C-alpha positions in Angstrom: 32.2 24.7 15.1 29.7 24.0 12.0 31.0 20.5 11.3 30.2 19.9 15.4 26.2 21.4 14.3 26.2 18.8 10.8 27.2 15.7 12.8 24.8 16.5 15.0 21.5 17.2 12.7 23.0 14.0 11.0 23.0 11.8 14.5 19.3 12.1 14.8 18.2 12.0 11.5 18.8 7.9 10.5 16.1 6.3 11.7 13.0 8.3 11.1 13.7 7.5 7.0 13.2 3.7 7.9 10.4 4.1 10.8 8.5 6.2 7.7 8.9 4.2 4.7 7.5 1.2 6.9 5.0 2.6 8.4 4.2 3.8 4.5 4.4 1.0 3.4 2.1 -0.6 6.0 -0.5 1.7 4.9 -0.7 1.7 1.4 0.2 -2.4 1.6 -3.4 -2.7 4.1 -5.3 0.3 2.0 -4.6 -1.8 -0.8 -5.4 -5.3 0.2 -8.9 -3.7 1.6 -10.1 -2.1 -1.6 -9.3 -4.8 -3.5 -11.0 -7.5 -1.8 -14.4 -5.2 -1.0 -13.9 -4.7 -4.2 -14.0 -8.4 -5.1 -16.4 -9.1 -2.6 -18.7 -6.9 -4.4 -17.9 -7.9 -7.6 -18.3 -11.2 -7.0 -22.1 -10.2 -4.9 -23.2 -8.7 -7.4 -22.2 -11.5 -10.5 -24.3 -13.6 -8.0 -27.3 -11.9 -8.3 -27.3 -10.8 -4.3 -26.8 -7.3 -4.6 -28.0 -4.7 -7.7 -25.3 -3.4 -9.8 -24.3 -0.3 -9.3 -23.5 1.0 -13.0 -25.5 -1.3 -15.6 -22.8 0.0 -17.9 -19.9 -1.6 -15.8 -20.4 -5.9 -15.6 -19.4 -7.3 -12.1 -16.5 -9.3 -13.5 -15.0 -5.5 -14.5 -15.2 -4.9 -10.3 -13.8 -8.3 -9.7 -10.5 -8.5 -12.3 -9.8 -5.0 -11.3 -9.8 -5.8 -8.1 -6.8 -8.6 -9.0 -4.8 -6.7 -11.3 -5.6 -3.5 -9.3 -4.6 -3.9 -5.8 -1.9 -7.1 -6.8 0.4 -4.2 -8.0 -0.6 -1.0 -5.4 0.4 -3.4 -2.9 3.9 -4.5 -4.3 4.2 -1.1 -4.2 3.3 -1.4 0.4 6.1 -4.7 0.7 8.9 -3.0 -1.2 8.4 0.7 1.1 8.7 -1.6 4.3 11.6 -3.7 2.9 13.0 -0.3 1.8 12.3 0.9 5.5 14.3 -2.6 7.1 16.9 -2.4 4.4 17.7 1.3 5.8 17.4 1.0 9.2 19.9 -2.8 8.5 22.2 -0.2 6.4 21.7 3.1 6.7 
């Protein structure tokens, strides 16, 4: 009796985790790309003198470098979540 309830409950669960991982990965990947791309564009515009710098203490190159070197690993985490979700869908 208890085993039947557990089996029924487990039969409903497998598809939920992989979809959650894929959606979370896509969200992290897209937000990272937008934030990193935005930092690169704003830093480039400041460096060219098209817009006033946000802070005189930080050079505009720090935005460009930060967008590249921080955005890339965060995007890799998002891609890893998408990969994990697909792997769970095929192997779990």
